[in-house]
N, C-alpha and C positions, 0 to 999 in steps of 0.2 A: 481243621476241626477234629474233634476227638474220635469221630466215627470213620475216618479214612475216606470221606467222600472227595470228589474231584474239586480242586480249588484252582484259582488262577484267572487269567484273562484270555479272551479270544475275540479278535475283531469279527464283526458280524459276517463278513465275507467268508470267514473260515469256520463257521458254526459246525459244519459237517466233520471237521477235524476233531472237535471236542466230542462229538457223538461217537466217533471211532474210538477215541481214547477211553471214554466212559464205558463203552461196550466191552473193551478188552479187560477192564477191571471187573466189570459185572459178571462176565462169563468165566472168569478164572484164568484167562490166558496171562493176565498180569496179577500180581499181588500188591506191588508198589512200583510206581514208575513216575517219570517226568518226561515231558515233550516240550520242545521250544522251537519256534520257527522265526526267522528274520527275513525281511524283504527290503532291499535297498538300505540295509543297515538298521532298519527299524524292527523292533520285536513286535510281531503281530499275533503270536500265540505263545503263551507261557503257562503250561498246565502241570499239575502234580496231583497225586492222589494215591489212595490205598494205604498199605502198611509197610513200615520200615523193617519188620521182622516177621518170620514165618508164623509165630504164635499170635500175630495180630494184636499186640499190646501197645505198639508205638506207631502212631500215624505218620505217614510220609508227609513232611511239611515243606514249606517254601524253601527252607535252607537245608533239607536233607541232601547228603552227598553219598556217593558209593564208588567202589572200585569198578572201573569200566574196562578193565583188561585192554585189549588191543586198540580200542578207540584212543588210548593214550598215544599210540604211534603217530596220530595226526598232529598232536601237540609237539612231539619230538621233531617231526618233519617241518612243521611251521617254524620252529625255532631255528633249524638249520637253514631253511629258505631265507629267513630274516637275516641271519649272520652272513649268508652268501650275498644277499642283496646289498649289504653294507660293505662288501668287498673282502670279507674275511675268509670265505671259502670259495674255491673254484671247483665246481662239481666234476669237471673234466680232468682235474689234476689227480695224480696218484694219491691214495690215502697216506702213503709213506712221506709225502711232502710235509704233512702236518704231524705225522705219528711215525717217526723213523723205524721203530721196532716192528711195525706192522709188515715191513718188507720181507720178513723171514719166511722161509718155506714156500718160495715161489709166488709171493703176493706183491712183488714190487710193482707190477702193472695194474693191480686192482685200483679202480677209480672210486672216488667218493660217490659218484652216481650209481655204482654197483651196490654200495651199501644202502642207498636210498631206495633202490628198486628190487631188493630181495634177490639179487643175482650175483652176489659175491662168492657164493659157494660155502658160506659159513652159517648154515641154517641151524647149527647146534654146536655143542662142545664135544671134542673127542675124549676129553677127560671126563670121568664120572663126577657129576655135579649134584649137590643137595639143594633143597629150597633155601637153606640158610646161606649157602654160597652166593646166592643172588643178591644178598645184602652187602657183599664185599666187592665194591667197584673195581678196586685194584686187581683182585684175583681174576674177576671175570674178563677184564680187558687184557690182562697180561696173557692169559691162556689163549684168547682169540688171536692176539698178535703173533703168538708163537706157532699156531697150528697151520697145516696145509689145507687148502680148500677141498671140499668134498667133490666138486665138479669145476670145470673150467669157468672162471668168472666171466660174466657177461653173455654166456651162451644160452642160459635158460633161467627162468624164474624158479625159486624154491623158497617158500615163505620162511623168513627169519623171525620166527614167532617171539623169541625172547632175546636173541642175540642182536637184533637190529638196533635196539635202544642203546646198548653198550657201545656198539660200533660207531653209530652216528654221534652219540653223546661224547665219546672220547675225542672225536675230531673237533667237536664244538669246544670241549674243555682245553684241548691243545691250542686252539686258536684264540680263545677268549680268556683263558686262565681261570674260568669259573665252571662249575658243574652245569650240566644241561638244565637241571631243575632250577638252579639259581638264575641262569640267563632267561629261562622261560618266565619265572616269577617276576624278575625285575623289568624285563623288556616288553612282556605281553600281558600277563595276568594282572599285575598290580596297576599298570596304567589304565587297563580296562575295568578295574574293579571286579574281575572275574574270579569266581569261586572254584578254581581248578588247581590241583596240586600234584606235582611230581616230587614226592617226598612230603607227606602230610605231617604237620606239627601235632604233637600230642594234645595241644589245646583244642583241636578240632575233632577229636575222637568221638565225643558225645553225639555228633551229628551224623555219624556214618551208619547208613542202612546196612542190613545183613544180607549178603548174597545167599541164594538158595540154589544148591548145586543142581545140575541137570539130572534127569531120572537115571537110575542104574543102567549102566551100559551105554549111556549117552555122553560120557565125558571124553575129553581129549585123552587119547591113549587106549580107549576101550574098543576102537575099531579092530575088526579082524583083518588078517592078511596084509598087515602093514609092511612096506618095504623097510630095509635097514635104515634109510634116511628118515623115513616117517617115524619109526620107533625112536630114533635118536632125538628128534625134535620133541616128541610127545611124552617120552618117558625119562629124559635126562635133563632136568629132573621132571618127574611127573607133576602135573598141575594139581595142587591141593587147594580147593576153594576155601577150606577153613583157614588157610594161612592168611587170607585177607582180613581176618579178625584180629590178627596179631599186630603189636606195635612194631615188630621187626619189619614186616612186609610194608605196612603203611608208611613208616618213616623212611624206608630205603628209596633211593632213586632207581626205579626200574622203568626206563622211559618207553619200553615196548609193551608194558602190561600192568604197571603198578599205579597208574594215575587215578586220582579220586576227584569226582566232581558231580555236577548234575547237568540236566539237559540245557538249562539256561546258559551255563558257562561254556558248554561245548558249542552250542549254536552261536553265541555272541562272540566268542573268540575268533571263530572262523569267518565272521563278517569281514575280517582283514582280507582274506582271499577272495571272498564273494564280491567285494566292492573295490577291487583294484588297489588294495593296500591301505584304505582309509577305514577307520572304525571310530565311532563316537567323536567325529570331527577331527581326529588326529591321524596324520599320515605315519604309518608304521613301515611301509615298504613301497617300492615303485610298482606300477602295474605290470611291467615286464617281469619283475621279480616274482610276483604272484603267479604269472602265467607259466613260469618255469615248471610248476607242478603238473601242468597239462602235457608236458613233453614226453611222449612215449619212449621208455627206456628199454623195455623188454616185453615180449608177449609169447604165449605158448602154453602148453600144458604144465601147470605148476608141479614141481617134483615132490612137494610136500602136501599141498592141498588137493592134488589130483583132480583139478578142474582147470578150465581155460582161464588164464590170467592176463591182464594188461596192466602193467605198472608204469605210472609216470614217476615224477620225482617225489617219492614218499607217499603216494596215494594210489588207490585203484582207479582206473579210468573206465568210462562207460564202454560197454561191450564185454567180451569175455563171458564171465559168469553172470554179469548184471547189466543188461541193456537198460539205458535210462532215456527219458524223453528228450533232453537237450544234450548236444554233443560235448560241450565244454563243462562237463560235470566230473567232479572227483569225489571219492568217498572212501571210508573204511569202517569196519565194525569190529566189535569185541566179542570174545568168547562169551557165549550165553545170550547175546542179543543186542547189546548197545550198538548205536549207529550214528554216524555223522555223514550227511550229504551236503556238498557245496556245489551249487549250480551257478556257474559264473555267467551263463547266458541270462538267467532270470534274476541274477544278483540276490540269491536267496540261500539260506542255510537251514537244515533240519537236523535237530539233535534229539536223540531218544536214549534214555538210560532206564534200567529196571533192576529188580532184585531176583525175579524168578527166571532162572537160566534155562534156555533151550539147548539141545545138543547141536550147537552151531558155532562156527568160529568167525563168521563174517556177517553177523546180523541175521534177522529172519523176518517173517511177514508182519510182525507187530510194528516194528519201526518202519518197514517199507510201506505198509498199509497207510500209516500216518503221512508219510511223504507223498504217496499217491493221492491221498485226499487233498493235500496242499496243492499239488500240481493241477489237480482237477479244478479246484477253486480258482486257481490262477489262469486257467485256460490253456495250460501247457499240454494237457492230454484230453 
């Protein structure tokens, strides 16, 4: 509708979820957003509303999409899990098995699992990088292959905010002969009819909602007293939210931060993991392949995020910074507030995306509040 009111469907049992979503738009916590939840592979909540731009001239519609920053990492991880499940990748193998140049500078023993769990010691580039460099896959991966780790791989988590997508993506490319965005599209998004893109075609630009940056002082890189490692991650290059309006950013494959989609696509894609490898009646992966994501790889104080972290294979695990009701739950969020939670015990997924950014890198109470309302309705809490 033209006035930005909340649209969509909510099964009666989850009426409270719609109230929470409407309240967030009404009180200004959100300007435009979407939320979707699935249970046993069925979409039970699919809501959208508000405005796609800060001037409130374009309503947020059923097919509005937006850059979700690090929620993209879950799509990258899912793609790698799928390739591994089909025998293409051994997570315990050295990265150099698939990408020989990566062995340079003391990295011969770095495993693919270290890339998946932010523990490879490659949380940023040692060379000075511009935003435009991020659009050059060959340059980004060549530099990472050549450089030495910042810390001993496997010994500590340190959030690979931008680098993870290039690292995991290059392994996928070496194994499959196709870019990560292509494998994701052909093997996951297209078979599911899911509206999520790692490398957005220009034909879809008209549907993209506009991100509204965090308040002054709340952006990545604005924090005081950062360590050298933190500065390297947050300022090389600095994250410029306005870049997400450009064709260069949207069209590039940036599998750790550049994905474009909505809550429906985020939630429905991850039914693959929530439901033991089956989505829309099609088997994508084995149940064992899905549960690889739950295997704890590293835990401890994250050297970049400066909070307790527990990383499985490509996802955050319950505990650490985010205790969750059910133990077999994986999640990740994006800069500004987007969030995906996959509860394998309840066989459910919750996806939230928005345009009004908060000063957070791992989701905030807007998405988590909606998830809590879902769990409450399901009797999990």
